C-alpha positions in Angstrom: -0.1 -0.1 -0.4 2.6 2.1 1.1 4.8 1.1 -2.3 1.7 2.3 -4.2 1.2 5.8 -2.5 4.5 6.7 -3.5 4.0 5.8 -7.3 1.3 7.8 -7.4 2.4 10.7 -5.9 6.0 10.8 -8.2 3.0 10.3 -11.1 1.1 13.3 -9.9 4.5 15.3 -9.8 5.6 14.3 -13.4 2.5 14.8 -14.9 2.2 18.5 -13.0 5.9 18.8 -14.4 4.6 17.9 -17.7 1.8 20.3 -17.9 3.9 23.2 -16.5 6.3 22.3 -19.6 3.7 22.3 -21.8 2.5 25.8 -20.8 5.5 27.5 -20.3 6.4 27.7 -24.1 2.4 29.5 -24.6 2.9 32.1 -22.0 6.6 33.0 -22.9 5.0 33.1 -26.7 2.2 35.7 -25.1 4.4 37.5 -23.1 6.6 37.9 -26.6 3.4 39.0 -28.9 2.7 41.4 -25.8 6.3 43.2 -25.5 6.5 44.2 -29.1 2.6 46.1 -28.7 3.7 48.1 -25.7 6.7 48.7 -27.9 5.1 50.0 -30.7 2.8 51.9 -28.8 5.2 53.5 -26.7 7.0 54.4 -29.7 3.7 56.3 -31.1 3.8 58.1 -28.1 7.7 59.1 -28.6 6.5 60.6 -32.4 3.8 62.5 -30.9 6.0 64.6 -28.0 8.7 64.7 -30.1 6.7 65.7 -33.8 6.2 69.6 -33.3 2.2 71.0 -33.4 1.6 72.7 -36.3 -1.5 72.6 -38.6 -0.1 69.2 -40.6 0.9 67.4 -37.4 -1.6 64.4 -38.2 -0.5 63.6 -41.5 3.6 63.5 -40.1 2.4 61.8 -37.1 1.0 59.2 -39.4 4.0 59.1 -41.8 6.4 58.7 -39.0 4.2 56.0 -37.5 3.6 53.4 -40.1 6.0 50.8 -39.3 4.9 50.5 -35.9 1.0 50.8 -36.5 2.2 47.9 -39.0 3.6 46.1 -36.6 0.5 46.1 -34.1 -1.6 44.8 -37.1 1.0 42.1 -38.0 0.8 41.0 -34.7 -3.1 40.1 -35.3 -6.8 40.2 -33.6 -5.0 38.7 -30.3 -3.7 42.9 -29.6 -7.3 44.3 -30.1 -7.7 44.5 -26.2 -4.5 45.6 -25.4 -5.3 48.2 -28.3 -8.6 48.7 -27.3 -7.4 49.6 -23.6 -5.3 52.2 -24.9 -8.0 53.8 -27.1 -10.4 54.1 -24.2 -7.8 55.0 -21.7 -8.5 59.0 -21.0 -4.7 60.0 -20.7 -4.0 58.9 -23.5 -3.3 61.8 -26.5 -5.8 61.6 -29.3 -3.3 61.2 -31.8 -2.1 58.2 -30.2 -5.4 56.9 -30.5 -5.5 58.0 -34.0 -2.5 55.7 -34.7 -4.2 52.7 -32.9 -7.5 53.2 -35.5 -5.1 53.2 -38.5 -3.8 49.5 -36.8 -7.5 48.2 -35.7 -8.6 49.0 -39.6 -5.6 46.4 -41.2 -6.7 43.5 -38.9 -9.1 41.1 -40.4 -11.4 40.5 -37.6 -14.6 40.8 -36.3 -13.2 41.6 -32.8 -10.9 44.7 -34.5 -14.4 45.7 -36.3 -16.3 45.6 -33.2 -13.8 47.7 -31.2 -13.9 50.4 -34.0 -18.0 50.5 -33.5 -17.1 51.5 -30.2 -15.0 54.0 -30.7 -17.8 55.6 -32.4 -20.3 55.3 -30.6 -19.0 56.1 -27.6 -20.0 60.0 -26.9 -16.9 61.0 -24.7 -14.2 60.3 -27.6 -12.5 63.0 -29.5 -13.5 64.3 -32.9 -10.0 62.9 -34.4 -10.7 59.6 -32.9 -14.1 59.2 -34.6 -12.2 60.4 -38.0 -10.1 57.9 -37.9 -12.0 55.3 -36.7 -14.9 56.1 -39.3 -12.1 55.8 -42.2 -10.4 52.5 -40.8 -14.2 50.6 -40.7 -15.2 52.3 -43.8 -12.4 50.6 -45.7 -13.6 47.6 -45.0 -16.6 45.4 -46.4 -17.0 42.7 -43.8 -20.8 42.3 -42.7 -20.0 43.7 -39.7 -18.3 46.6 -40.8 -21.2 47.4 -43.0 -23.3 47.1 -39.9 -21.0 50.0 -38.2 -21.2 52.2 -41.0 -24.9 51.8 -41.5 -25.2 52.9 -37.8 -22.6 55.8 -37.7 -23.8 57.2 -40.9 -27.4 58.1 -39.3 -25.8 58.3 -36.0 -26.8 62.5 -35.8 -24.3 62.5 -32.6 -21.3 61.9 -34.4 -20.1 65.0 -36.5 -21.4 65.3 -40.4 -17.9 65.4 -41.2 -17.2 62.2 -39.7 -19.8 60.9 -41.4 -19.4 62.1 -45.0 -16.1 60.6 -45.4 -17.3 57.0 -44.1 -20.2 57.7 -46.9 -17.5 58.5 -49.5 -15.8 55.5 -49.2 -19.2 53.6 -49.3 -19.2 55.3 -52.7 -16.4 53.8 -54.2 -17.8 50.4 -54.1 -21.4 50.3 -53.0 -22.8 48.0 -50.8 -25.4 45.0 -50.8 -28.4 46.7 -48.5 -29.6 48.8 -51.6 -32.9 49.7 -49.3 -30.8 51.4 -46.9 -28.7 53.2 -49.9 -32.2 54.5 -51.2 -33.4 55.9 -48.3 -29.9 57.9 -47.3 -30.1 58.5 -51.2 -33.2 61.1 -50.8 -31.9 62.1 -47.4 -34.0 60.2 -45.1 -32.4 59.5 -41.3 -29.7 62.2 -41.8 -31.2 64.3 -39.6 -31.7 66.6 -41.6 -34.6 69.9 -41.9 -38.1 68.3 -43.0 -38.5 71.7 -45.0 -37.1 70.3 -48.4 -36.3 73.4 -49.9 -34.1 74.3 -46.6 -30.1 74.7 -47.5 -27.9 71.7 -46.4 -24.1 71.7 -45.9 -21.4 70.7 -48.1 -20.7 67.6 -45.8 -24.7 66.6 -45.5 -25.0 66.7 -49.3 -21.9 64.3 -49.8 -23.7 61.8 -48.2 -26.4 62.0 -50.0 -24.5 62.4 -53.4 -22.1 58.9 -52.3 -25.6 56.8 -51.2 -26.7 57.7 -54.5 -23.5 56.5 -56.3 -23.4 53.6 -53.8 -26.2 52.5 -55.5 -25.2 52.6 -59.1 -21.6 50.6 -58.1 -23.6 48.1 -55.8 -23.8 44.4 -57.1 -27.3 43.8 -55.6 -29.2 42.7 -58.8 -32.3 44.8 -57.0 -30.2 48.2 -57.2 -31.7 48.4 -60.6 -35.0 48.8 -59.6 -34.3 51.3 -56.7 -32.5 53.5 -59.4 -35.3 53.3 -62.2 -38.0 54.5 -59.3 -35.5 57.3 -58.1 -35.0 58.9 -61.1 -38.4 58.5 -62.1 -38.8 60.3 -59.5 -35.9 62.9 -59.6 -35.3 62.7 -63.5 -32.6 65.8 -63.1 -30.3 64.3 -60.7 -27.5 63.3 -62.9 -25.5 61.4 -60.2 -29.0 58.6 -60.0 -29.0 58.4 -64.0 -25.3 58.1 -64.5 -25.3 54.9 -62.3 -28.8 53.5 -63.7 -26.6 53.9 -67.2 -23.9 51.8 -65.8 -26.4 49.2 -65.4 -26.7 48.7 -69.0 -30.7 47.4 -68.6 -33.1 48.1 -71.5 -36.1 48.1 -68.7 -34.4 51.6 -68.1 -35.0 52.6 -71.4 -38.5 54.6 -70.4 -37.0 56.3 -68.0 -34.2 57.3 -69.7 -36.7 58.5 -72.4 -38.1 60.8 -69.7 -34.7 62.7 -68.4 -34.1 63.2 -71.7 -37.3 65.3 -72.2 -36.5 66.8 -68.9 -36.1 70.6 -68.8 -33.1 72.7 -70.4 -31.4 73.0 -67.7 -30.8 69.6 -66.6 -27.9 69.0 -68.8 -25.8 66.8 -67.3 -28.5 64.6 -66.3 -29.4 64.5 -69.6 -25.9 64.0 -71.1 -25.8 60.9 -68.9 -29.2 59.6 -70.6 -27.8 60.3 -74.1 -24.7 58.1 -73.2 -26.8 55.2 -71.1 -29.1 55.1 -74.4 -26.5 55.1 -76.8 -25.2 52.3 -75.1 -28.2 50.1 -74.9 -28.9 51.3 -78.9 -31.8 52.3 -77.6 -33.6 53.2 -81.5 -36.1 54.8 -79.2 -34.5 57.5 -78.5 -33.7 58.9 -82.1 -36.3 61.0 -82.3 -35.6 62.8 -79.1 -31.9 63.3 -79.8 -33.0 64.7 -83.2 -34.6 66.6 -81.2 -32.3 68.2 -79.1 -30.0 68.2 -82.6 -32.1 70.8 -83.7 -33.9 73.1 -81.2 -31.8 73.1 -77.8 -29.2 76.1 -77.5 -26.2 73.8 -75.6 -23.9 72.7 -77.4 -22.3 70.1 -75.4 -25.7 68.6 -75.6 -25.7 69.2 -79.1 -22.5 67.4 -79.3 -23.5 64.5 -77.0 -27.2 63.9 -79.4 -24.7 63.5 -82.2 -22.5 60.9 -80.9 -25.5 59.0 -79.1 -27.1 59.1 -82.5 -23.8 57.6 -84.2 -23.7 55.0 -81.8 -27.2 53.7 -82.0 -26.6 53.7 -85.9 -30.4 54.1 -87.0 -30.4 55.8 -90.4 -33.4 58.2 -89.5 -31.1 60.2 -88.2 -28.8 60.6 -91.4 -30.6 63.3 -93.2 -30.6 65.7 -90.3 -27.3 64.8 -88.8 -25.9 65.5 -92.2 -28.1 68.7 -92.3 -26.2 69.9 -89.1 -22.7 69.6 -90.3 -23.3 71.3 -93.5 -24.8 74.1 -91.4 -22.4 73.9 -88.7 -20.0 77.2 -90.1 -23.2 79.3 -90.1 -24.4 77.9 -86.5 -24.3 80.3 -84.2 -24.0 77.6 -81.5 -20.7 76.5 -82.4 -18.6 79.6 -83.1 -15.0 80.6 -84.4 -12.9 79.6 -81.7 -14.4 75.9 -81.7 -12.9 75.1 -85.0 -9.9 76.4 -83.7 -10.3 74.0 -81.3 -11.6 71.4 -84.0 -8.1 71.6 -85.7 -6.6 70.4 -82.6 -8.8 67.4 -82.3 -10.7 68.0 -79.5 -14.1 70.6 -78.2 -17.8 70.1 -79.5 -17.2 70.0 -83.5 -15.0 66.6 -84.0 -17.4 64.2 -81.8 -20.4 65.7 -84.4 -18.5 64.8 -87.4 -17.3 61.3 -85.8 -20.5 60.9 -85.9 -21.9 61.2 -89.5 -19.1 59.5 -90.5 -20.3 56.4 -88.2 -23.6 56.8 -89.8 -22.8 56.7 -93.0 -20.7 53.3 -92.5 
């Protein structure tokens, strides 16, 4: 019995020693990971302390801190709690926090996204921190990041400049939630005045503009129907028309014709409609385009209509284009200065001449 007890005790000691031995490298590894992170944060702190506080101080700090930020980001998701601890430390300089937001933005993990979301939700954070957190999360396209973007853009407690910059990033690629984009594209949920005629800031306008752009770039198939509905309500909105034109769908032809027949003041939208109808080879557009050539005073729109007719290739347009070209020299819409430009191959006249050549072929 005594011999058995001794043997069992020895077994326990050996097992415990083996467990501790197995855990030791792991603990060392964790400490080794934490040490470089702390060192990188201290390096950023030193950069902040020694960089003169001038107008472009953040740009200078950002440039000098890139290597330290990369080291933090390379350490991966396990470092998020340590980063977040520093971000929510009220004694930390906001410029240090800004660089840590950059690091979170380069870590591909939900935990990093969630930390950025908590910063944007925290009313005690400085505007600089919100700006860098917003920029970092807006560059991501994970479901978690998209949810945070949507929440932040409609959070009227956040500075409108922060929300505007986030939406600019969304406008570059678009997102799949086209229902939300449609609401923002009409200014819903942004805390704007109820009076539609009231003036809004440039930043607020930018949010709306980039929601409209994002619809045009969204890969969600439902974006087409939403754009058609929006263009039907806002036929003079060039951004929406351009987005719809990029979809290149024939069911958009009726609403694009509506834009083409809009008031003369809607020049940009009519340009985009002419271009889109040309891409669709829409023969339904021939008569409205010929009407522009005959009656429109804006020479840029006349050139756009001629170009569209050339691409559509309908021979019905040939007599009117020939008449236009024959009378160009005496047409008050195309003064001598335009002919000087034409000699160098640019301006409004060369596209008209090219359109006629295309129709003759």
